[in-house]
C-alpha positions in Angstrom: -28.4 47.8 6.3 -29.2 44.6 7.2 -30.8 43.4 4.0 -27.4 44.4 2.0 -25.4 43.5 4.3 -24.6 39.8 2.8 -24.2 41.2 0.0 -21.6 43.7 0.9 -19.7 40.8 3.2 -19.7 38.2 -0.3 -18.5 41.4 -2.9 -15.4 42.6 0.4 -14.5 38.5 0.3 -14.6 38.1 -3.5 -12.5 41.0 -4.2 -10.0 39.6 -1.7 -9.8 36.2 -2.7 -9.5 37.9 -6.7 -6.8 40.2 -5.7 -4.8 37.2 -4.4 -5.6 35.8 -7.8 -4.0 38.7 -10.3 -0.8 37.4 -11.7 2.2 39.2 -10.4 5.0 40.3 -13.6 8.6 40.9 -12.6 9.8 44.1 -13.5 12.1 43.8 -16.8 15.1 44.0 -14.7 14.8 41.0 -12.6 15.1 37.6 -12.9 11.7 35.8 -14.0 11.8 33.1 -11.4 8.0 32.5 -12.3 8.4 31.5 -15.7 11.7 29.5 -14.6 8.8 27.7 -12.4 7.2 26.5 -15.2 9.0 24.4 -16.8 8.5 20.9 -17.2 10.6 18.4 -15.5 9.8 14.2 -14.4 10.4 13.9 -10.9 8.6 10.7 -8.7 7.0 9.5 -12.3 4.8 12.5 -13.2 5.5 15.5 -15.0 5.6 18.9 -12.8 6.5 22.1 -13.0 10.1 23.2 -11.3 7.4 25.0 -8.9 6.0 22.1 -8.1 9.6 20.7 -6.7 10.6 23.7 -5.3 7.5 24.0 -3.0 7.5 20.2 -2.2 11.0 20.4 -1.8 11.1 22.9 0.4 8.3 21.4 2.5 10.4 18.1 3.2 13.2 20.4 4.3 11.9 23.4 5.8 8.3 22.4 7.0 7.2 25.4 4.9 6.7 25.9 1.4 7.9 29.2 1.0 11.1 30.6 2.9 10.8 33.5 4.7 13.6 34.0 7.7 15.2 36.9 9.4 18.4 37.3 9.3 18.6 34.9 6.1 20.8 35.7 3.1 19.8 38.6 1.0 16.8 38.0 -1.3 15.5 34.4 0.2 12.2 34.5 -0.7 9.9 32.2 -2.8 10.2 28.6 -2.9 11.4 29.0 -6.7 14.1 31.7 -5.8 15.6 28.7 -3.7 15.6 26.2 -5.6 16.9 28.1 -8.7 20.2 28.7 -6.0 20.4 25.4 -4.8 20.1 24.5 -8.6 22.7 27.1 -10.0 24.2 29.1 -7.1 25.3 26.1 -4.1 27.9 27.9 -2.0 25.1 30.5 -1.8 22.2 28.3 -1.2 24.6 26.6 1.4 24.3 29.4 3.8 20.5 29.0 3.8 19.0 27.9 7.2 16.5 25.8 6.1 16.5 22.6 7.8 14.8 22.3 10.8 16.0 19.9 14.0 14.3 20.8 17.2 15.4 17.6 19.0 18.6 18.2 21.5 20.0 15.0 20.9 20.8 15.3 17.6 21.8 18.8 18.5 24.2 17.1 21.3 25.7 14.8 18.4 26.8 17.6 17.0 28.0 19.6 20.0 25.6 22.0 20.1 23.0 23.3 23.0 19.5 23.7 22.3 18.0 27.3 22.1 15.5 28.9 20.5 17.1 28.6 16.9 15.5 25.6 15.0 16.8 26.5 11.9 20.5 25.9 10.1 22.4 25.9 7.1 24.1 23.1 4.9 27.2 24.5 5.4 26.9 24.1 9.5 25.8 20.2 8.8 29.1 19.7 6.3 31.6 18.6 8.8 29.1 16.0 10.2 27.5 14.4 7.0 29.3 10.9 7.6 27.7 11.0 11.1 24.8 12.1 10.2 24.5 9.2 7.5 25.7 6.3 9.6 23.2 7.4 12.8 20.1 7.6 9.7 21.0 4.4 8.2 20.4 2.4 11.6 17.4 4.4 12.0 16.2 3.4 8.7 16.4 -0.5 9.5 13.3 -0.1 12.3 9.9 0.3 11.4 8.0 3.3 12.1 6.4 2.3 15.4 10.0 1.5 16.9 11.6 4.7 16.3 12.6 7.0 19.2 12.2 10.8 18.9 15.8 11.1 18.6 16.0 8.0 15.4 13.0 10.0 13.9 14.6 13.1 14.0 17.8 12.2 13.0 16.1 10.2 10.0 14.6 13.4 8.7 17.4 15.3 8.6 19.4 13.0 7.0 16.6 12.4 4.2 16.4 16.4 4.1 20.2 16.5 3.6 20.2 13.6 1.0 17.5 15.5 -0.8 19.1 18.9 -1.2 22.5 17.2 -2.5 20.3 15.5 -4.9 18.8 18.5 -5.8 22.1 20.4 -6.2 23.3 18.2 -8.8 19.8 17.6 -11.1 21.0 20.2 -13.5 24.8 20.7 -13.3 27.3 19.4 -11.0 27.2 21.9 -7.9 31.2 23.0 -8.4 30.2 23.9 -12.3 31.7 27.5 -12.6 30.8 28.3 -16.6 29.2 24.9 -17.7 27.9 26.3 -21.0 32.0 26.4 -22.2 32.7 22.9 -20.6 29.7 21.3 -22.3 31.5 22.4 -25.8 34.9 21.6 -25.0 33.2 18.3 -23.7 31.4 17.7 -27.5 34.4 18.8 -29.5 36.9 16.6 -28.1 34.4 13.2 -28.0 35.6 13.0 -31.6 39.0 12.8 -31.1 38.9 10.9 -27.8 37.2 8.2 -30.1 40.3 8.2 -32.4 42.7 8.0 -29.1 40.3 5.3 -28.5 40.3 2.9 -31.4 44.2 3.8 -32.3 44.2 1.9 -28.4 43.0 -0.9 -29.2 44.3 -1.2 -32.8 48.1 -1.3 -31.0 48.7 2.1 -32.5 50.1 5.5 -30.6 47.1 7.0 -29.2 47.0 10.7 -27.7 46.5 9.6 -24.0 45.8 13.4 -23.0 42.4 13.5 -25.0 41.1 10.6 -23.4 41.8 11.4 -20.3 40.4 14.2 -20.5 37.4 12.8 -22.0 37.3 9.6 -19.5 37.2 12.4 -16.4 34.1 14.1 -17.7 32.6 11.1 -18.6 32.9 10.5 -14.8 31.9 13.6 -13.8 28.5 13.2 -16.0 28.3 9.4 -14.7 28.1 10.9 -11.3 25.8 13.9 -12.1 23.5 11.3 -13.5 23.7 9.0 -10.7 22.8 11.7 -7.9 20.3 13.7 -10.1 16.8 14.0 -8.4 15.3 15.9 -11.4 15.0 14.3 -14.6 15.0 17.6 -16.6 15.4 16.7 -20.4 12.1 15.6 -22.4 12.2 13.3 -25.5 12.4 15.2 -28.8 8.8 15.0 -30.2 9.6 13.9 -34.0 12.3 11.1 -33.5 14.7 10.8 -36.3 14.7 14.6 -36.7 18.1 15.4 -35.7 21.6 13.4 -35.7 20.8 13.8 -31.1 17.5 12.0 -31.6 18.9 9.2 -34.1 22.2 8.4 -32.1 20.2 8.1 -28.8 17.3 6.0 -30.4 18.4 2.5 -29.7 19.7 3.9 -26.2 16.6 4.6 -24.8 14.1 3.0 -23.1 11.1 2.1 -24.7 9.0 5.1 -25.5 6.6 5.8 -22.3 4.9 8.8 -21.1 7.7 8.7 -18.5 10.8 6.9 -20.0 11.8 8.9 -22.3 12.6 11.6 -19.8 16.5 11.7 -18.7 18.7 13.9 -16.5 21.3 15.9 -17.9 24.1 13.6 -16.8 22.2 11.0 -18.4 21.5 13.0 -22.0 25.5 14.0 -22.0 26.5 10.2 -21.9 23.9 9.3 -24.7 25.6 12.9 -26.6 28.9 10.9 -26.8 27.4 8.6 -29.5 25.3 11.9 -31.1 28.0 14.1 -31.6 25.3 16.9 -30.2 24.2 17.8 -27.1 20.4 18.2 -26.3 19.2 21.7 -26.8 17.7 21.9 -23.2 20.6 21.2 -21.7 22.7 23.7 -23.7 19.9 26.2 -22.2 19.8 25.0 -18.8 23.6 25.5 -19.0 23.9 29.3 -20.6 21.0 30.3 -17.4 22.8 28.9 -15.0 26.3 30.8 -16.3 23.6 34.0 -16.6 22.4 33.2 -12.9 25.4 33.0 -11.5 26.7 36.2 -13.3 23.7 37.9 -12.1 23.2 38.2 -15.4 19.4 39.3 -15.5 18.9 39.9 -19.1 21.1 37.0 -20.5 19.0 35.2 -18.2 15.4 35.6 -18.8 16.5 35.8 -22.9 17.6 32.4 -22.7 14.4 31.4 -20.6 12.1 32.6 -23.1 14.1 30.7 -25.6 13.5 27.2 -23.7 9.7 28.2 -22.8 9.3 28.3 -26.6 11.4 25.4 -27.3 8.7 23.0 -24.7 5.8 25.1 -26.1 6.6 23.7 -29.8 8.2 20.0 -28.8 6.2 19.5 -25.5 2.5 21.5 -25.9 0.8 19.0 -23.5 3.5 18.9 -21.0 3.7 22.7 -21.3 0.3 23.2 -20.9 0.0 20.8 -17.9 2.7 22.3 -16.0 1.5 26.2 -16.9 -2.1 24.9 -15.5 -0.2 23.5 -12.0 2.1 26.8 -11.5 -1.5 28.3 -11.2 -2.8 26.1 -9.0 0.1 26.4 -7.1 0.0 29.9 -7.0 -3.8 30.4 -6.2 -4.1 28.3 -3.2 -7.4 27.1 -3.2 -7.4 24.7 -0.3 -5.7 27.9 1.9 -8.3 30.2 0.3 -11.3 28.2 1.5 -10.1 28.2 4.8 -10.0 31.5 5.1 -13.7 31.7 4.3 -15.2 28.5 5.8 -13.7 30.4 9.1 -15.5 33.2 8.5 -18.8 31.5 7.9 -18.5 29.6 10.9 -18.2 32.7 13.1 -21.0 34.7 11.0 -23.3 31.4 11.5 -22.6 31.6 15.3 -23.0 35.2 16.0 -26.5 34.7 14.0 -28.0 32.9 16.9 -27.3 36.2 19.3 -28.9 38.8 16.9 -29.2 39.5 13.4 -30.1 36.5 12.7 -31.3 36.4 9.1 -28.8 39.0 7.6 -25.7 37.1 9.6 -27.3 33.5 8.0 -27.3 34.6 4.7 -24.1 35.9 5.5 -22.8 32.8 5.8 -25.0 30.7 3.5 -23.4 33.1 0.5 -19.5 33.3 1.9 -20.1 29.3 1.9 -21.3 28.9 -1.6 -17.7 31.0 -2.5 -16.1 28.7 0.0 -17.4 25.9 -1.7 -17.1 27.2 -5.3 -13.3 27.8 -4.4 -12.8 24.1 -2.7 -14.4 22.4 -5.9 -12.0 24.3 -8.2 -9.6 23.0 -6.1 -10.7 19.1 -6.4 -11.4 19.1 -9.8 -8.3 21.1 -10.4 -6.2 17.9 -8.8 -8.3 15.1 -11.0 -7.2 17.2 -14.0 -3.7 17.0 -12.9 -3.6 13.9 -11.9 -6.1 12.2 -14.1 -7.5 10.4 -11.4 -11.2 10.0 -9.3 -11.1 12.5 -6.7 -10.0 9.9 -3.8 -6.5 8.7 -4.4 -4.9 8.6 -0.6 -5.4 10.5 2.5 -5.0 14.0 1.5 -7.7 13.8 -1.3 -9.2 12.1 1.2 -10.0 14.8 3.6 -10.1 17.0 0.6 -12.8 14.8 -0.3 -14.4 14.4 3.1 -14.6 18.0 3.6 -16.3 18.9 0.3 -18.7 16.2 0.8 -20.0 17.5 4.2 -20.1 21.0 3.2 -22.7 20.0 0.5 -24.9 18.0 2.2 -24.4 21.1 5.4 -25.1 23.3 2.5 -28.6 21.4 2.3 -29.4 21.3 5.3 -29.3 25.1 5.8 -31.3 25.6 2.7 -34.0 23.5 4.3 -34.3 24.6 7.9 -32.4 27.9 7.5 -31.5 27.9 11.3 -27.6 28.6 11.0 -26.8 25.2 12.0 -25.8 23.6 8.4 -23.9 26.7 8.3 -22.3 26.4 11.1 -21.1 22.5 10.7 -20.3 23.6 6.9 -17.8 26.2 8.3 -16.3 23.7 10.6 -16.1 20.7 9.1 -14.7 22.5 5.6 -11.8 24.5 7.9 -10.9 21.1 9.7 -10.7 18.5 6.6 -9.0 21.2 5.5 -6.7 22.0 8.2 -6.1 18.2 8.6 -5.0 17.6 4.6 -2.7 20.4 4.8 -1.1 18.5 7.6 -1.0 15.4 5.8 1.0 17.1 2.4 4.4 17.3 4.6 5.6 14.3 3.1 5.7 16.4 -0.3 3.6 15.6 -3.2 0.1 15.3 -2.7 -0.4 14.5 -6.5 2.4 11.6 -6.5 1.5 8.3 -8.1 -0.7 6.2 -7.0 0.5 2.9 -4.7 0.1 -0.4 -6.9 -2.3 -1.9 -5.2 -4.5 0.9 -5.5 -4.3 1.8 -9.0 -6.7 -0.6 -10.9 -9.9 -0.5 -12.7 -13.3 1.5 -12.3 -13.8 0.5 -8.4 -11.5 2.7 -7.3 -13.9 5.7 -8.4 -16.7 3.7 -6.7 -16.2 2.4 -4.1 -13.4 4.9 -2.9 -16.0 7.5 -3.1 -18.9 5.8 -1.9 -16.6 5.3 1.2 -15.3 8.4 1.8 -19.2 9.8 1.1 -19.6 8.1 3.8 -17.1 9.3 6.1 -18.7 13.1 5.2 -22.5 12.5 6.4 -20.4 10.3 9.9 -18.1 13.4 10.3 -21.4 15.7 10.0 -23.8 14.1 11.7 -21.0 14.0 15.0 -20.8 17.8 14.6 -24.5 18.1 14.8 -24.7 16.4 17.4 -21.8 18.6 19.2 -23.9 21.4 18.4 -26.6 20.2 20.4 -24.7 19.2 23.4 -23.2 22.3 23.4 -26.3 24.7 22.8 -28.0 22.5 25.4 -25.0 22.2 28.3 -23.5 25.6 27.9 -26.0 27.8 26.5 -29.9 28.7 26.6 -30.5 28.9 23.3 -31.4 25.1 22.7 -35.1 25.7 22.7 -37.4 22.4 22.1 -37.8 23.9 17.8 -34.1 23.9 18.1 -34.1 20.8 19.1 -36.4 19.1 17.1 -34.6 20.5 14.1 -31.2 18.9 14.9 -32.4 15.8 16.2 -33.7 15.6 12.5 -31.4 16.6 10.5 -28.6 14.3 12.4 -31.1 11.3 11.6 -31.4 12.3 8.2 -27.4 12.3 7.8 -27.1 9.1 9.8 -29.5 7.3 7.6 -27.8 8.8 4.5 -24.4 7.8 6.1 -25.5 4.3 6.4 -26.6 4.2 2.6 -22.7 5.5 1.7 -21.1 3.2 3.7 -22.8 0.1 3.2 -22.6 0.5 -0.6 -18.8 1.4 -0.4 -18.3 -1.7 1.7 -19.8 -3.7 -0.6 -18.1 -2.3 -3.9 -15.1 -2.6 -1.6 -15.8 -6.2 -1.4 -16.0 -6.7 -5.8 -12.5 -4.5 -5.7 -10.8 -6.8 -3.3 -12.0 -9.8 -5.3 -11.6 -7.8 -8.7 -7.5 -6.9 -7.3 -6.6 -9.7 -4.6 -8.9 -12.6 -5.7 -11.0 -12.4 -2.7 -14.0 -10.7 -1.4 -13.3 -10.4 2.2 -9.7 -11.0 4.4 -10.5 -9.1 7.4 -7.9 -6.7 6.7 -8.0 -3.9 9.4 -8.9 -1.5 6.6 -12.2 -3.6 5.7 -12.8 -3.8 9.4 -13.1 -0.3 9.5 -15.5 0.1 7.2 -18.2 -2.7 8.6 -17.8 -1.0 11.8 -19.3 2.2 9.9 -22.2 0.6 9.1 -22.9 -1.6 12.1 -22.7 1.4 14.2 -24.7 3.1 11.6 -27.2 0.3 11.8 -27.3 0.2 15.9 -27.7 3.9 16.0 -30.9 3.4 13.9 -32.5 0.6 15.4 -31.9 1.7 18.6 -33.8 5.2 17.7 -36.7 3.3 15.8 -36.8 0.5 19.0 -37.6 3.8 21.0 -34.4 2.9 23.5 -33.2 6.1 22.6 -34.5 9.5 22.2 -32.9 13.2 21.1 -29.8 12.7 23.7 -29.4 9.2 23.2 -29.2 9.4 19.3 -26.5 12.4 19.7 -24.5 10.9 22.6 -24.4 7.5 20.1 -23.7 9.8 16.9 -20.5 11.2 18.3 -19.3 8.0 18.9 -19.5 7.4 15.0 -17.1 10.1 15.0 -14.5 7.6 16.8 -15.1 5.2 15.1 -15.0 6.6 12.3 -11.7 8.2 12.7 -10.9 5.3 13.8 -11.9 3.6 10.5 -10.0 6.7 8.3 -6.9 7.0 10.2 -6.5 4.3 13.1 -6.3 1.4 11.0 -2.7 3.2 9.3 -1.5 3.6 12.5 -1.2 0.0 13.2 1.5 -0.8 10.3 -0.2 -4.0 8.9 -2.9 -4.5 6.6 -2.8 -3.8 2.6 -4.6 -0.9 3.4 -1.3 0.6 5.5 0.9 2.7 3.9 3.4 3.9 7.2 2.9 4.8 10.8 2.2 8.5 10.8 3.8 9.5 14.3 2.3 12.9 14.3 -0.3 12.4 13.7 -1.0 9.5 16.4 -1.4 11.9 19.5 -3.9 14.4 17.2 -6.3 10.8 16.5 -6.0 9.8 20.7 -6.4 13.8 21.8 -9.8 13.7 19.1 -10.9 10.8 20.4 -10.7 11.3 24.0 -12.8 14.8 23.3 -15.7 13.3 22.3 -15.5 10.7 24.8 -15.3 13.8 27.2 -18.4 15.1 25.2 -20.5 12.1 25.9 -19.4 12.3 29.6 -20.9 16.1 29.2 -24.3 14.7 27.5 -24.9 12.4 29.9 -25.6 14.6 32.9 -28.8 14.9 34.5 -31.1 17.4 32.1 -31.1 19.5 35.3 -27.4 20.5 34.9 -27.8 21.4 31.4 -28.5 25.2 31.0 -30.9 25.3 28.6 -33.5 22.9 30.4 -32.8 24.7 33.5 -33.9 28.1 32.3 -36.5 27.0 29.4 -39.9 27.0 30.1 -42.1 23.7 30.3 -43.4 24.5 26.3 -40.1 25.2 25.6 -38.0 23.0 27.0 -35.8 19.9 24.7 -37.6 16.9 24.7 -36.7 14.7 27.8 -34.7 12.1 26.6 -35.9 8.6 27.6 -34.7 5.3 27.7 -37.5 3.2 27.4 -38.6 0.8 24.6 -41.9 2.8 24.1 -41.7 4.3 20.3 -40.4 7.5 19.3 -42.0 9.8 17.4 -39.4 12.5 17.0 
């Protein structure tokens, strides 16, 4: 049983993951929201599927990527179903309780009492939109660090409501009924209105009614163009092949990867000169009308037509958005988190019994988790066409990935479960951090201008984050040393020596990459900003890591510290690294700071306090360490000495 246990656990875990990865096909008489979610659109300078727009928008408004609320309107389910209602059936979407409000002062602004309920619908806020906008505008004038809890809450509510209203007017006017018929009437009336306008300019009699009808629709589509959050109309792949393409060629901006995409309103305004409406706009109109009429067959039929059109006219965009849809559905980082937790528990259990079987089980699970983690990491690189680290979110993904690889190498060498436990813990924690960093919406957004420069992005940032990975891994090893030594009887001399060697080696690794990354950062700064060093907070944080690593190693080499001293200094390295990674952003100054993360601040402080607490625990006399009290003289861990005598390990 013990022999086959690792393989049984691996097969069960892999089977469970594979079952979640299998695609689900909708019934023939149901709306094909999955296919609709693959349609490409342009948002935030990036072509992405509607599924990503739905998930990110719902995350900003609702705090989650899925809408699963009891008591909500019938059928409220996936993010795509919610977005489809927002785009095509606003009266229904307005009743969805999706907006999060937990601040008592904000609720008091509307005369509501605070209760267990925290989700509210747009319809409930509709009478207070002007008031919310005024209060939010005042809060927006303040720096993030200056805002109170009320001001932050009202600003978030205002931004969520604004996003929601823009979504409602991205594809069709929110009050549209039979939009396809409206477009047909519009395009037919344009020639008559143009003639009436010419007659008016020449002073001849003109048909005022025709001119007014078109003028009203033009104003309607101008508002639609101004409100649109989504640019849903792509360029035609063969310019000049149709009247529409010829007429819009002179009106459109210079051809770029993203510049040729238009909003529906903008496309309709361009169609006045073309005498022809873009085929995608027509398909959207029919699909919207079919959805409001609950005509599933017509909805799916024209959705197939639109999908085929995109496959023919926009093959590259279609392939990328289809892959991004798959990436969204698989949720590789969520799957990895589950496996990391399970592997961590198995590694810890291996210290209590069945050590070899459980260690192997943990190791195999970690390999599976790392494979899925790697798939997610490289998928992001493919979709963004950038190196693995471009923002804080991706840095958390990469730091966890790098730390897991190094920890697995240590596990392969020492085979004592410690590397596996570190890999599981760090993999899970970094992915949890990434999950919370994704709350602002799209994690594949365009790079900050200051970052989008040259090859140094792929060298400096990757090197420095690899140093972060190593520092956190060394800190995790030190934490295991302290916890096992103080609170358990499992830290014998062999284990303590093994942990000390691993920690020392990882600190050396961290020193190398932190130093190289900092030097490369200076070269990048010289290339980008014209100076090698400017004492920017991020630069200072990076050099602090290098200095602390150097101090730790020199203290070890000089014999000023031994095992326990090494562990205490390494745990403080967690504080230094977390400040360099997150703390400099909290300062709100410098070229590397892109906003104060109010929600992250207490977590950062709490983490630092926990590390100081562990350092205090580690500094207790060894007679209070449980492992030291209960171990025999030959099996006790090395008694730390703080003398200048040379250390032998």
